[in-house]
N, C-alpha and C positions, 0 to 999 in steps of 0.2 A: 762486326765484333760487338757493338753496342746492343744490337738486336738479340744476339746469342746470349749475352749476359742477362738481358731483361727476361728472355724466355726461361733461362735457368732459374732466375729468381721466382718467377711465377710457379714453376714446377715445384720448387722448394717450399713455397708457401702452401700450395695445395697438399703436398705430402704432410706437412706439419699439421694442417687442419684435420686431415684424415686420421692422424695418429692420436688425436684427442678423443676418438670415439664418435666423431660426427659423421662417419661414413654411413652410407645407406645400408650396409650389412650389419650395423650394430643391433644387437638384440637385448632386450631388457626383460628378464624372467619376472622381476617384481611387477613391472607394468603388465606383463602377461597374466599374472595372478589376478590383477584387477579386471582385465578383459574377461578372464574366466568367469567372473561373476554372472555374466549373461548366459553361461552354460550350466552353472551350478544348480539351477532349478531342476534340470533333467539328468545331469551327470555327476557322479561321485568321483572323488580323487582317491578313495580307498578301494578295497575290493568289493564293495557293495554295489548293487544296481538300484537304479531309480527308474524313472520313466525311460531313460536311456541307459546304455551299458556303462560300466565303470571305465574311466579314462586312465586309471592307474596302470602303468606299463604299456600305454598305447603305442609309443614309439617302438617300432620293430615288430609289432604284433600283426598278425593277419586279420583282415576284415572279417567280421561275422563269427568270431571265435570265443567270445566271453561266455564261459559256461553258465548256464541257467538263464541267459537272456534270450528272448525270442526276437530274432532279427527278421527283417523283410527278406523275401526271396532275392530281391535285387542285391542287398548287402551280402547275403550268404554267398551269392554267385559272383560277387565283384572281384574276388581274388586279388586283393590289394594288400601289399605290405605297407603299413603306415610309417612313412618316413617324412622328412621335411617337405619334400616336393608333393607327395600325395596328400598330406595333411593340409598344406597350403591350398591346393586345388579344391579339396573338400570343404574346408572352412570358408573359402570364398564363395562357393556355389555348390552346396551338397547335391542338388539334383543334376547339376552339370557333370559332376564326376561319376555319380551313381544314380542314373535315371531310375526312378521307381523306389528310391529310398523313402522310408516313412518318417524320417527326421523332419519335423515341422519347423524348419529354420531357414530363413532366406539367405543367410551368409553374412560374412564380414567383408565389406568392400575395401577397407583400408589395409594395404599391404603391411604397413608397420605394425598395426595391431595384430595382424595374423602372425607375423614373424615373432612378436613378443609372446603371443599366446603359445605358439609352438615351442619357444624356448622354455616357457613354464611347463608345458606338457612333458618336455624332455627331463624335467626334474622329478617326475612322478614315477619313481622306480622302486 
């Protein structure tokens, strides 16, 4: 009986900690905007293009489809719909998801930074 009560208390404490936003799934779009600073030299958040295509409306968009931007053959043929999972894989290792892409970026290894960046990209509608 004592062991069961102790186990229940531990479960309650863990649930309380998670409810304060400390869980691994918490995403911070404000921090993601800061992470985006490393992308801003090449990517715009409005409908303009720079060295890279605009990231405005990226979530839900098909790869290689921003009008007026000249994509690599690899990106044109990637046939990806940019969602949380595909963006996470691409931001982690662009060449890993789309071999032959011309994006000269090694990737972001920190999963929390990637999740926050994606949360920010989701606001660009």
